[in-house]
FIZA-938030 format. One record per residue: x negated, y, z of N, C-alpha, C in turn; residue in one letter. Coordinates in steps of 0.02 Angstrom, whole numbers, padded with zeros to 5 digits, always signed. Example, Ala and Ser with C-alpha at 12.3 -4.5 7.8 and 13.67 -1.06 7.14 Angstrom:
2
-00660-00284+00390-00615-00225+00390-00660-00165+00390A
-00642-00112+00354-00684-00053+00357-00645+00002+00394S
This chain:
422
-00042-00060+00000+00000+00000+00000-00044+00062+00000M
-00027+00111-00039-00067+00171-00043-00061+00211+00022K
-00112+00254+00035-00114+00292+00097-00055+00339+00103K
-00029+00362+00045+00025+00411+00050+00094+00379+00058Y
+00095+00313+00066+00160+00279+00076+00195+00304+00138S
+00157+00314+00193+00187+00339+00255+00218+00406+00245L
+00183+00450+00207+00210+00516+00193+00276+00512+00155L
+00278+00467+00105+00340+00460+00066+00396+00433+00110I
+00379+00387+00156+00431+00360+00201+00459+00415+00245L
+00415+00460+00268+00439+00517+00308+00485+00561+00267I
+00466+00573+00204+00508+00613+00160+00576+00579+00150I
+00574+00512+00141+00637+00476+00131+00682+00481+00192L
+00652+00476+00251+00693+00481+00312+00724+00550+00318A
+00687+00601+00297+00712+00669+00304+00764+00686+00252S
+00758+00655+00191+00800+00675+00136+00839+00617+00106F
+00858+00569+00149+00895+00512+00123+00961+00533+00092A
+00989+00588+00115+01051+00613+00087+01041+00686+00066F
+00988+00699+00027+00971+00767+00008+01028+00799-00031A
+01040+00863-00015+01092+00901-00049+01060+00946-00101A
+01099+00970-00150+01072+01018-00198+01041+01078-00162P
+00980+01096-00183+00945+01151-00151+00898+01131-00096G
+00894+01065-00081+00848+01041-00030+00778+01032-00058D
+00728+01047-00018+00658+01037-00037+00641+00962-00036L
+00615+00936-00091+00591+00868-00094+00517+00865-00077L
+00478+00909-00107+00407+00916-00089+00381+00983-00114W
+00323+01003-00090+00288+01060-00117+00213+01045-00115R
+00178+01071-00164+00106+01058-00170+00069+01125-00167Y
+00019+01130-00124-00016+01193-00114-00078+01197-00158E
-00083+01251-00197-00143+01268-00234-00180+01322-00194T
-00231+01352-00224-00269+01403-00189-00259+01473-00219M
-00205+01480-00258-00192+01545-00289-00119+01552-00310G
-00101+01611-00334-00033+01622-00359-00018+01571-00414W
+00045+01550-00417+00067+01505-00470+00121+01540-00511V
+00098+01579-00561+00144+01613-00607+00157+01570-00669D
+00115+01521-00680+00124+01473-00734+00190+01436-00725S
+00220+01415-00780+00282+01376-00777+00267+01303-00788S
+00302+01258-00755+00287+01187-00760+00310+01156-00826P
+00274+01104-00846+00293+01061-00902+00291+00990-00876F
+00347+00954-00881+00352+00886-00854+00348+00836-00911V
+00302+00789-00905+00293+00736-00955+00274+00672-00920S
+00310+00617-00935+00295+00552-00907+00291+00554-00831N
+00339+00590-00801+00345+00596-00728+00284+00628-00696R
+00251+00672-00733+00196+00712-00706+00212+00786-00720V
+00200+00829-00669+00212+00901-00675+00144+00934-00689V
+00140+00968-00746+00079+01004-00765+00091+01079-00755F
+00044+01111-00720+00054+01182-00704-00013+01214-00687I
-00021+01279-00704-00082+01314-00690-00077+01358-00628G
-00135+01381-00603-00137+01423-00543-00191+01476-00551S
-00184+01530-00512-00234+01582-00510-00297+01561-00472Y
-00301+01499-00451-00363+01472-00422-00409+01443-00476D
-00391+01455-00539-00431+01436-00598-00418+01364-00622D
-00371+01329-00591-00360+01259-00608-00295+01248-00647Y
-00297+01197-00690-00237+01166-00717-00226+01101-00677M
-00164+01093-00652-00149+01036-00609-00103+00986-00644Y
-00112+00922-00628-00065+00869-00644-00042+00839-00578A
+00023+00846-00563+00051+00826-00499+00104+00772-00510I
+00100+00719-00473+00150+00665-00479+00219+00691-00459N
+00267+00685-00505+00334+00712-00493+00370+00676-00437A
+00353+00613-00426+00391+00573-00377+00376+00593-00305S
+00314+00614-00291+00297+00626-00221+00254+00688-00209D
+00236+00725-00262+00199+00787-00253+00125+00778-00239G
+00097+00719-00251+00026+00709-00243-00011+00728-00307T
-00072+00751-00300-00111+00771-00359-00137+00710-00397M
-00126+00711-00462-00154+00659-00505-00224+00678-00529K
-00230+00740-00552-00296+00767-00569-00290+00843-00574W
-00348+00876-00576-00349+00948-00589-00412+00964-00630R
-00406+01017-00670-00462+01036-00713-00478+01110-00700Y
-00542+01124-00688-00563+01193-00671-00585+01230-00733K
-00555+01289-00744-00577+01334-00796-00622+01387-00764T
-00639+01440-00800-00684+01491-00773-00647+01552-00748L
-00580+01551-00749-00541+01608-00725-00469+01585-00714D
-00426+01633-00695-00356+01617-00679-00320+01583-00737D
-00273+01538-00719-00230+01506-00769-00159+01532-00758V
-00142+01583-00797-00075+01612-00795-00029+01576-00844Y
-00056+01557-00900-00018+01527-00954+00014+01461-00932T
+00068+01442-00965+00103+01379-00951+00080+01326-01001S
+00073+01264-00979+00048+01212-01024+00102+01186-01071P
+00078+01153-01124+00122+01118-01171+00090+01049-01183F
+00129+00996-01174+00103+00928-01180+00129+00898-01245V
+00083+00871-01285+00101+00842-01349+00050+00789-01369S
+00074+00730-01388+00031+00676-01414-00027+00661-01368D
-00013+00657-01303-00065+00636-01255-00113+00691-01235G
-00100+00753-01254-00145+00808-01237-00106+00865-01203A
-00141+00900-01157-00113+00957-01122-00148+01020-01148V
-00109+01065-01177-00136+01126-01206-00117+01186-01162F
-00165+01232-01152-00151+01292-01113-00208+01342-01124F
-00198+01404-01101-00249+01455-01105-00269+01479-01036G
-00323+01517-01032-00349+01543-00969-00373+01614-00978S
-00379+01650-00922-00407+01718-00924-00482+01717-00936E
-00512+01658-00943-00582+01653-00963-00591+01658-01039D
-00537+01675-01074-00535+01687-01147-00530+01622-01188D
-00525+01565-01155-00524+01501-01191-00454+01471-01195Y
-00443+01433-01248-00386+01388-01255-00413+01317-01245I
-00378+01277-01205-00401+01210-01186-00354+01156-01211Y
-00383+01098-01225-00345+01036-01236-00376+00983-01191A
-00335+00956-01147-00358+00905-01100-00322+00839-01112L
-00354+00784-01094-00321+00719-01096-00265+00717-01044N
-00205+00700-01066-00147+00701-01021-00156+00652-00963E
-00188+00596-00974-00192+00544-00924-00243+00560-00869E
-00301+00586-00887-00353+00594-00837-00382+00665-00832D
-00359+00711-00874-00380+00781-00869-00449+00795-00897G
-00479+00749-00933-00544+00762-00964-00536+00809-01024T
-00588+00847-01037-00586+00896-01090-00590+00862-01159L
-00543+00880-01203-00545+00858-01273-00581+00911-01315I
-00560+00974-01308-00593+01030-01340-00573+01095-01307W
-00612+01147-01319-00591+01215-01301-00610+01263-01357N
-00575+01318-01360-00584+01367-01414-00588+01436-01383Y
-00642+01473-01398-00651+01540-01370-00614+01591-01414K
-00569+01629-01383-00527+01676-01421-00555+01747-01423T
-00596+01765-01373-00622+01833-01372-00587+01878-01322G
-00533+01855-01291-00498+01895-01240-00454+01850-01198D
-00428+01877-01143-00386+01838-01097-00326+01807-01134D
-00306+01748-01110-00248+01714-01139-00193+01711-01087V
-00140+01751-01096-00081+01750-01054-00022+01717-01091Y
-00024+01716-01155+00027+01683-01196+00023+01607-01184S
+00079+01574-01187+00081+01501-01179+00086+01468-01248S
+00056+01409-01256+00055+01377-01322+00121+01345-01342P
+00130+01339-01407+00184+01299-01436+00151+01253-01487F
+00167+01189-01484+00134+01140-01528+00186+01109-01574V
+00171+01108-01638+00215+01078-01688+00173+01048-01744L
+00188+00985-01761+00156+00951-01818+00080+00957-01816D
+00051+00946-01757-00021+00946-01752-00054+01014-01752G
-00016+01068-01741-00044+01135-01740-00024+01169-01674V
-00072+01203-01643-00061+01240-01581-00056+01315-01598V
-00001+01347-01579+00009+01419-01589+00005+01454-01522Y
-00037+01506-01517-00046+01540-01453-00078+01608-01466I
-00062+01658-01423-00089+01725-01431-00137+01743-01376G
-00171+01801-01383-00216+01826-01331-00207+01901-01322N
-00243+01930-01274-00234+02001-01258-00268+02047-01308L
-00305+02019-01356-00330+02059-01411-00276+02070-01464E
-00219+02036-01454-00163+02043-01500-00165+01994-01558G
-00205+01941-01551-00213+01893-01606-00170+01831-01593I
-00132+01811-01643-00098+01746-01642-00142+01696-01678L
-00157+01640-01643-00200+01588-01670-00159+01527-01689F
-00178+01494-01744-00152+01428-01762-00212+01381-01765A
-00214+01334-01718-00271+01289-01711-00250+01217-01724L
-00295+01177-01752-00283+01106-01760-00282+01074-01691N
-00227+01039-01674-00219+01010-01608-00270+00955-01595A
-00293+00922-01647-00339+00865-01639-00408+00887-01617A
-00434+00942-01647-00504+00960-01633-00515+01034-01617D
-00462+01075-01616-00469+01144-01597-00497+01190-01650G
-00504+01166-01711-00530+01210-01764-00475+01259-01787T
-00497+01317-01809-00450+01370-01829-00421+01357-01897L
-00354+01360-01902-00319+01356-01966-00309+01427-01994K
-00282+01471-01951-00274+01541-01971-00263+01583-01908W
-00270+01648-01915-00256+01694-01860-00230+01760-01890S
-00194+01798-01849-00168+01863-01871-00171+01911-01811Y
-00199+01970-01822-00204+02019-01769-00147+02070-01774K
-00106+02073-01721-00052+02122-01718-00080+02187-01690T
-00037+02236-01678-00060+02301-01656-00060+02310-01581G
-00048+02256-01542-00047+02262-01469-00059+02195-01436G
-00066+02196-01370-00075+02133-01332-00020+02083-01348F
-00038+02019-01347+00013+01967-01351+00015+01930-01284I
+00068+01945-01245+00083+01906-01185+00142+01859-01198R
+00181+01876-01249+00237+01835-01271+00211+01766-01293S
+00253+01716-01284+00234+01648-01305+00271+01631-01369S
+00236+01604-01419+00268+01590-01484+00315+01531-01482P
+00361+01529-01530+00402+01470-01542+00411+01464-01617C
+00428+01405-01640+00436+01393-01711+00506+01370-01728T
+00525+01383-01790+00588+01357-01817+00582+01360-01893S
+00603+01307-01926+00598+01306-01999+00526+01313-02021G
+00512+01362-02065+00445+01371-02091+00409+01431-02060D
+00432+01452-02000+00404+01513-01970+00387+01503-01897A
+00340+01543-01873+00324+01548-01802+00337+01620-01781V
+00371+01628-01723+00394+01693-01699+00357+01711-01635F
+00339+01775-01627+00305+01798-01566+00315+01873-01558V
+00314+01896-01496+00319+01967-01482+00250+01997-01467G
+00245+02064-01473+00182+02099-01462+00195+02164-01426S
+00143+02189-01391+00149+02254-01357+00145+02312-01406K
+00141+02297-01472+00149+02351-01521+00222+02366-01534D
+00266+02339-01489+00338+02352-01489+00376+02312-01542K
+00344+02259-01569+00375+02222-01624+00378+02148-01609S
+00425+02114-01644+00426+02041-01648+00408+02022-01719M
+00365+01971-01725+00340+01949-01790+00367+01880-01808Y
+00375+01869-01872+00387+01802-01899+00331+01789-01950A
+00291+01738-01938+00236+01720-01982+00252+01654-02018F
+00230+01649-02080+00236+01585-02116+00189+01534-02085N
+00215+01475-02070+00175+01423-02039+00115+01403-02081L
+00123+01403-02145+00072+01375-02189+00008+01417-02191S
+00014+01482-02193-00047+01522-02200-00053+01581-02154G
-00002+01593-02113-00006+01648-02065+00010+01716-02093G
+00038+01719-02154+00058+01783-02181+00124+01806-02148T
+00134+01872-02145+00195+01897-02114+00255+01883-02158I
+00305+01853-02128+00369+01841-02162+00414+01902-02153K
+00417+01928-02092+00451+01990-02076+00429+02015-02008W
+00445+02077-01994+00430+02108-01929+00490+02149-01908K
+00509+02142-01845+00566+02179-01817+00541+02226-01762Y
+00557+02289-01766+00532+02339-01719+00583+02355-01665D
+00560+02353-01602+00600+02379-01547+00571+02447-01529T
+00590+02477-01474+00564+02543-01456+00519+02541-01395S
+00496+02480-01376+00448+02475-01320+00413+02407-01324D
+00368+02395-01276+00329+02333-01275+00375+02272-01276W
+00350+02218-01308+00385+02154-01309+00341+02102-01276V
+00353+02091-01211+00318+02039-01173+00359+01975-01168C
+00423+01981-01178+00470+01924-01179+00452+01877-01236S
+00470+01814-01228+00458+01764-01280+00522+01750-01319S
+00516+01739-01384+00576+01728-01425+00608+01660-01415P
+00671+01656-01431+00709+01593-01430+00752+01591-01492C
+00751+01535-01528+00787+01529-01592+00844+01480-01584V
+00903+01500-01608+00961+01456-01605+01012+01476-01658S
+01035+01427-01697+01089+01438-01746+01076+01497-01792E
+01015+01502-01817+00999+01553-01867+00984+01622-01839G
+00982+01630-01773+00966+01694-01742+00905+01687-01697L
+00865+01740-01694+00808+01743-01648+00825+01794-01594V
+00817+01774-01530+00833+01817-01474+00768+01835-01437Y
+00762+01898-01416+00702+01918-01380+00718+01980-01338I
+00685+01986-01280+00694+02044-01238+00638+02095-01251G
+00651+02158-01233+00602+02211-01242+00603+02257-01180S
+00547+02292-01170+00546+02340-01116+00584+02405-01134E
+00620+02403-01190+00668+02457-01206+00735+02443-01173D
+00737+02395-01127+00796+02377-01087+00847+02334-01124D
+00832+02313-01186+00881+02279-01227+00861+02206-01240H
+00912+02164-01246+00907+02097-01275+00925+02104-01349L
+00881+02083-01393+00891+02091-01466+00906+02024-01498H
+00950+02025-01548+00965+01966-01589+00956+01986-01662A
+00914+01948-01698+00901+01963-01769+00907+01899-01809V
+00914+01907-01875+00919+01849-01919+00853+01812-01923S
+00856+01746-01916+00797+01705-01921+00765+01709-01991E
+00804+01716-02042+00779+01713-02111+00742+01776-02132S
+00767+01836-02112+00737+01897-02137+00727+01952-02084D
+00743+01937-02021+00732+01986-01967+00783+02042-01965G
+00837+02035-02003+00889+02088-02004+00923+02093-01935A
+00936+02154-01913+00969+02166-01849+01039+02137-01849F
+01057+02102-01794+01124+02075-01786+01161+02111-01729K
+01130+02112-01670+01158+02148-01614+01104+02157-01560W
+01119+02201-01512+01077+02207-01454+01120+02222-01394R
+01097+02200-01335+01135+02210-01274+01090+02248-01225Y
+01117+02303-01196+01077+02345-01152+01087+02325-01079Q
+01031+02315-01044+01032+02306-00972+01008+02371-00939T
+00997+02369-00874+00980+02431-00840+00906+02444-00832G
+00863+02399-00860+00791+02409-00853+00754+02363-00902S
+00688+02360-00895+00646+02319-00939+00669+02246-00939D
+00661+02212-00996+00671+02140-00999+00604+02107-01015I
+00575+02076-00964+00513+02037-00972+00527+01963-00969R
+00584+01945-00941+00610+01877-00942+00622+01856-01015S
+00615+01791-01028+00628+01766-01095+00697+01734-01098S
+00734+01745-01153+00802+01720-01157+00805+01644-01167P
+00861+01616-01146+00875+01545-01154+00945+01539-01183C
+00955+01497-01233+01020+01490-01265+01047+01420-01251V
+01110+01416-01230+01141+01351-01218+01216+01358-01229D
+01243+01314-01271+01316+01310-01283+01346+01378-01301S
+01313+01415-01345+01341+01477-01370+01333+01537-01324G
+01291+01531-01272+01279+01586-01226+01205+01598-01218T
+01186+01662-01217+01116+01681-01205+01109+01705-01133V
+01059+01678-01098+01046+01697-01029+00977+01731-01026Y
+00973+01787-00990+00909+01822-00984+00909+01864-00921V
+00850+01871-00890+00843+01913-00831+00819+01983-00849G
+00827+02029-00802+00807+02099-00813+00775+02127-00750S
+00735+02179-00759+00707+02214-00701+00759+02254-00663D
+00821+02255-00687+00875+02289-00650+00906+02243-00597D
+00872+02186-00583+00890+02138-00531+00945+02089-00552Y
+00965+02089-00615+01021+02047-00636+00999+01992-00685H
+01035+01936-00682+01034+01886-00735+01097+01895-00775L
+01089+01899-00841+01146+01912-00886+01163+01850-00928Y
+01228+01843-00942+01253+01794-00989+01294+01831-01041A
+01274+01826-01105+01310+01860-01159+01323+01810-01215V
+01374+01825-01255+01392+01783-01311+01336+01782-01363N
+01315+01722-01384+01259+01716-01430+01275+01743-01499A
+01337+01744-01518+01357+01766-01586+01357+01841-01594T
+01386+01876-01543+01395+01949-01551+01369+01990-01493D
+01340+01958-01441+01313+01995-01385+01364+02020-01336G
+01426+01996-01340+01478+02018-01294+01463+01994-01223A
+01474+02038-01175+01461+02023-01104+01506+01965-01080Y
+01475+01918-01042+01514+01865-01010+01513+01873-00934K
+01454+01875-00905+01448+01886-00833+01376+01905-00816W
+01367+01928-00755+01300+01940-00729+01299+01924-00655R
+01240+01905-00631+01230+01891-00559+01174+01935-00534L
+01184+01967-00477+01134+02013-00449+01091+01977-00399K
+01025+01982-00409+00976+01957-00361+00954+02015-00316A
+00905+02003-00274+00881+02055-00229+00821+02092-00254G
+00796+02075-00314+00738+02108-00342+00736+02092-00417D
+00682+02112-00451+00678+02102-00522+00678+02027-00540V
+00702+02011-00599+00701+01942-00625+00657+01941-00687I
+00595+01917-00678+00548+01910-00734+00537+01837-00751R
+00558+01793-00707+00562+01722-00722+00611+01712-00780S
+00600+01662-00820+00645+01647-00876+00693+01591-00857S
+00757+01598-00872+00806+01548-00851+00801+01484-00891P
+00823+01429-00860+00833+01367-00896+00902+01340-00877C
+00932+01301-00920+00999+01275-00909+00997+01199-00910V
+01029+01168-00861+01034+01095-00858+01102+01077-00829S
+01141+01039-00868+01207+01015-00846+01251+01071-00819E
+01255+01125-00859+01298+01182-00845+01277+01221-00783N
+01214+01216-00763+01187+01256-00709+01127+01295-00735V
+01124+01360-00721+01068+01403-00741+01022+01411-00681V
+00957+01398-00692+00907+01406-00639+00860+01463-00658Y
+00846+01507-00609+00801+01563-00623+00771+01587-00557V
+00710+01613-00559+00678+01640-00500+00679+01716-00499G
+00664+01746-00442+00665+01818-00434+00608+01840-00388S
+00592+01905-00392+00543+01934-00345+00571+01940-00274D
+00635+01923-00265+00663+01923-00197+00648+01858-00160D
+00603+01816-00189+00578+01754-00160+00625+01694-00171Y
+00681+01705-00206+00731+01652-00212+00732+01620-00281N
+00743+01555-00282+00763+01519-00342+00839+01513-00340L
+00872+01533-00394+00945+01533-00396+00970+01476-00441Y
+01024+01444-00419+01062+01396-00459+01132+01424-00469A
+01151+01436-00532+01210+01475-00548+01255+01436-00595I
+01319+01437-00583+01367+01404-00628+01365+01440-00696D
+01347+01403-00748+01338+01433-00814+01404+01459-00843A
+01459+01432-00822+01523+01451-00852+01550+01518-00826S
+01534+01535-00763+01565+01595-00734+01517+01639-00693N
+01454+01618-00686+01406+01658-00649+01410+01652-00574G
+01449+01605-00548+01455+01597-00476+01392+01563-00448A
+01368+01587-00391+01310+01558-00360+01328+01490-00330L
+01290+01439-00349+01300+01372-00321+01257+01362-00259K
+01194+01381-00263+01149+01381-00206+01086+01420-00224W
+01046+01436-00174+00982+01467-00186+00932+01439-00136K
+00869+01439-00157+00815+01414-00113+00765+01470-00103Y
+00749+01486-00040+00702+01539-00025+00632+01511-00018E
+00587+01532-00063+00517+01514-00059+00480+01567-00019A
+00413+01570-00026+00374+01613+00018+00351+01678-00012G
+00365+01690-00077+00343+01752-00109+00376+01759-00177Y
+00348+01804-00220+00378+01816-00285+00380+01751-00327F
+00433+01744-00368+00438+01688-00414+00439+01716-00485I
+00380+01718-00517+00375+01736-00588+00382+01674-00632F
+00362+01617-00605+00365+01553-00641+00435+01538-00664S
+00441+01509-00723+00506+01489-00749+00520+01416-00731S
+00578+01401-00704+00592+01333-00681+00599+01283-00738P
+00588+01220-00722+00595+01165-00769+00632+01109-00732C
+00684+01081-00764+00724+01028-00733+00710+00962-00767V
+00697+00911-00728+00684+00844-00754+00711+00792-00705S
+00754+00747-00728+00781+00692-00688+00810+00715-00622E
+00848+00769-00624+00883+00791-00564+00843+00831-00515G
+00782+00852-00535+00739+00892-00491+00719+00954-00530V
+00720+01013-00496+00697+01075-00527+00628+01092-00498V
+00581+01105-00542+00512+01120-00523+00497+01193-00540Y
+00458+01227-00498+00437+01295-00513+00376+01312-00471F
+00339+01363-00493+00283+01388-00454+00301+01453-00419G
+00259+01473-00371+00274+01532-00331+00209+01567-00312C
+00213+01632-00301+00154+01670-00281+00133+01658-00209D
+00167+01614-00173+00144+01592-00108+00094+01535-00113D
+00073+01520-00176+00022+01470-00193+00050+01399-00200H
+00115+01390-00193+00144+01323-00195+00179+01308-00261F
+00180+01244-00277+00225+01216-00329+00280+01180-00292V
+00343+01193-00311+00401+01166-00275+00439+01115-00318Y
+00468+01065-00283+00515+01019-00313+00579+01020-00271A
+00635+01039-00302+00698+01050-00267+00752+01004-00295I
+00791+00975-00251+00846+00931-00270+00900+00970-00308E
+00929+00941-00360+00985+00973-00395+01050+00933-00392T
+01046+00867-00386+01106+00826-00390+01141+00817-00322Y
+01104+00795-00273+01133+00785-00207+01167+00718-00198G
+01174+00678-00252+01199+00610-00248+01272+00604-00229F
+01308+00660-00227+01379+00655-00210+01419+00626-00268K
+01392+00627-00328+01428+00602-00386+01420+00528-00398G
+01381+00493-00357+01371+00422-00368+01428+00382-00334F
+01483+00378-00368+01540+00341-00341+01564+00289-00391S
+01587+00233-00366+01611+00179-00408+01686+00183-00415D
+01711+00164-00473+01784+00162-00481+01814+00106-00439R
+01875+00117-00416+01907+00067-00375+01886+00072-00303G
+01905+00023-00263+01891+00024-00192+01819+00002-00178K
+01789+00033-00128+01722+00013-00107+01726-00007-00034T
+01687-00058-00017+01689-00083+00052+01658-00032+00100A
+01689-00023+00157+01661+00020+00209+01610-00021+00248K
+01547-00001+00241+01494-00038+00274+01469+00000+00335L
+01451-00036+00388+01420-00002+00445+01353+00025+00425P
+01334+00081+00456+01271+00113+00438+01212+00066+00449Q
+01163+00071+00402+01102+00031+00404+01116-00044+00400F
+01170-00063+00364+01186-00134+00358+01150-00168+00301S
+01111-00128+00260+01072-00161+00208+01001-00134+00209F
+00955-00172+00182+00885-00153+00187+00852-00157+00119S
+00800-00117+00111+00758-00117+00051+00686-00116+00073A
+00647-00166+00052+00577-00168+00073+00533-00196+00017S
+00470-00176+00014+00445-00117+00050+00473-00054+00018P
+00467+00001+00051+00490+00065+00023+00441+00120+00045N
+00398+00143+00002+00394+00136-00070+00375+00065-00091P
+00397+00047-00153+00381-00018-00181+00340-00009-00244F
+00310-00063-00268+00270-00058-00329+00298-00104-00383S
+00278-00168-00382+00301-00214-00434+00356-00261-00412T
+00372-00260-00348+00424-00306-00322+00464-00271-00267C
+00529-00280-00268+00574-00249-00219+00619-00303-00190L
+00623-00307-00124+00666-00355-00090+00725-00319-00058T
+00786-00342-00073+00846-00310-00048+00889-00361-00011L
+00921-00340+00043+00969-00381+00079+01034-00340+00085S
+01087-00363+00050+01148-00323+00042+01209-00364+00060I
+01253-00340+00105+01313-00378+00124+01373-00365+00079P
+01363-00330+00023+01418-00318-00024+01387-00307-00093S
+01429-00297-00143+01403-00279-00209+01369-00210-00205E
+01317-00200-00247+01279-00137-00246+01258-00119-00317A
+01236-00057-00324+01211-00032-00388+01147+00007-00376K
+01103+00007-00426+01043+00048-00425+01048+00100-00481V
+01038+00164-00464+01042+00219-00513+00974+00254-00518Y
+00962+00284-00576+00907+00331-00582+00929+00397-00552S
+00882+00445-00545+00900+00510-00517+00951+00547-00560L
+00952+00533-00624+01000+00567-00669+01069+00535-00667T
+01077+00481-00629+01142+00448-00625+01149+00390-00673G
+01096+00372-00710+01099+00315-00756+01099+00250-00716R
+01146+00205-00732+01149+00141-00698+01090+00097-00720L
+01050+00076-00673+00991+00034-00688+01010-00040-00684V
+01047-00058-00631+01068-00129-00625+01124-00136-00574M
+01163-00189-00583+01214-00210-00535+01186-00267-00493N
+01206-00269-00430+01181-00321-00384+01240-00351-00347L
+01239-00416-00338+01289-00450-00299+01271-00453-00225G
+01317-00476-00186+01306-00483-00114+01250-00533-00101K
+01208-00519-00051+01156-00567-00033+01086-00538-00037G
+01037-00583-00041+00967-00564-00043+00942-00565-00115N
+00901-00516-00131+00875-00510-00199+00800-00494-00197H
+00763-00528-00240+00693-00512-00250+00686-00492-00323K
+00672-00427-00336+00677-00398-00403+00607-00382-00429I
+00593-00404-00490+00531-00386-00524+00540-00315-00552D
+00503-00267-00525+00509-00197-00545+00448-00173-00584T
+00409-00219-00610+00347-00199-00645+00362-00157-00707S
+00421-00164-00737+00438-00126-00797+00472-00060-00780S
+00489-00048-00717+00522+00014-00697+00472+00072-00698W
+00496+00132-00717+00454+00191-00714+00445+00212-00641K
+00388+00242-00626+00377+00269-00559+00427+00325-00545N
+00447+00331-00482+00493+00385-00465+00545+00364-00414G
+00595+00405-00406+00647+00397-00356+00709+00364-00387V
+00737+00314-00353+00799+00281-00373+00848+00284-00315Y
+00912+00276-00331+00965+00277-00281+00996+00208-00277I
+00994+00178-00217+01027+00114-00203+01093+00129-00168L
+01149+00110-00200+01215+00125-00173+01254+00061-00161K
+01277+00052-00100+01318-00005-00082+01375+00019-00038A
+01437+00006-00059+01494+00029-00021+01493+00104-00012G
+01496+00126+00050+01497+00198+00066+01427+00225+00083N
+01375+00187+00069+01308+00208+00086+01264+00217+00025Q
+01214+00259+00032+01165+00270-00022+01096+00281+00010A
+01045+00252-00020+00977+00261+00003+00931+00278-00056K
+00879+00315-00040+00826+00327-00089+00775+00270-00085R
+00753+00248-00142+00697+00201-00145+00647+00229-00196I
+00583+00222-00183+00532+00254-00224+00483+00203-00251V
+00472+00206-00316+00422+00162-00347+00357+00201-00359K
+00301+00172-00337+00235+00201-00347+00190+00149-00380V
+00133+00172-00404+00085+00125-00434+00057+00078-00382D
């Protein structure tokens, strides 16, 4: 049994019936965590101002590996084809092995990298503070093309069709042809564009420090609509089910119609919202400088719950298998429960069992799990997917093919967490 088994057992005892908004674990770095997490193969990848890129096990918050750069890592990672791509304030773009964090290649850009990478078809797109957008071969880091805009690039690029889109502090959003990096079109706002673009249904959405959320045509950059907030928009928009969500320095998260920019609702936080929202199962998650991570009903803007961390939250949350992950300027990476397990109910009647009437051992388990159950039971993944049905009695289950992580064992009126580790 690994040394951290006792720690996991303590966590299980504390959170056997975790509710939405409960802390599952947190991992301490040695610097601010403004980077946003990327979850791949049940590992959370995230950068810190302590100069490291971290790989943290999603199931229990233990470190898998970390890689030291020569300066702060503000940028958020992108994982593709077994490699982790990110930039650093040491002027380099890095590609690391996803499994062990060893260096595959690095590329010197000539200035700090605050933009986060986007990878498509073997090409890494990323900007730097010299205002250059780079297109690099993902396999070896060689340059395919680059284009220098008229201002810093803190915006993170995204692609759609035959174009890559990015904002610049020259007050413009650009669309470049993927093939050679020539300008397809340019859309001008009236202030810096630090927000990152989002493309959906033929429109490109982006925020500007001119206080507006802009929507333009993906094909030619033609103006469609804009929505005015009360202050700068540095948050990046997110589109889900016909609604655009974006934060503003006026302390609000906004929801507007994606087609015409019509107002739907807004939620007021206690400070600026520069974190970018994400949506999962009709819940919007976003952080604020008021130290809180908010979970908001996407349909009407009602607050479902909030979690108070220890300092500003610039990091944008990421949801995976029922857990929301984010970084914080209190130096921690957080994992917060979203489901709460209240939805794991079986149709028909369920037997009322006395508490602690069934057992699961060992817990955490690795390749084999022994269960003793006085009634029929079910095993679910964190997302609510049924893994297996179990009859009354004793079971010895081969779990070598199961993915590492948290599962829910439900029998009658009871539910327990069980955790698989290597």
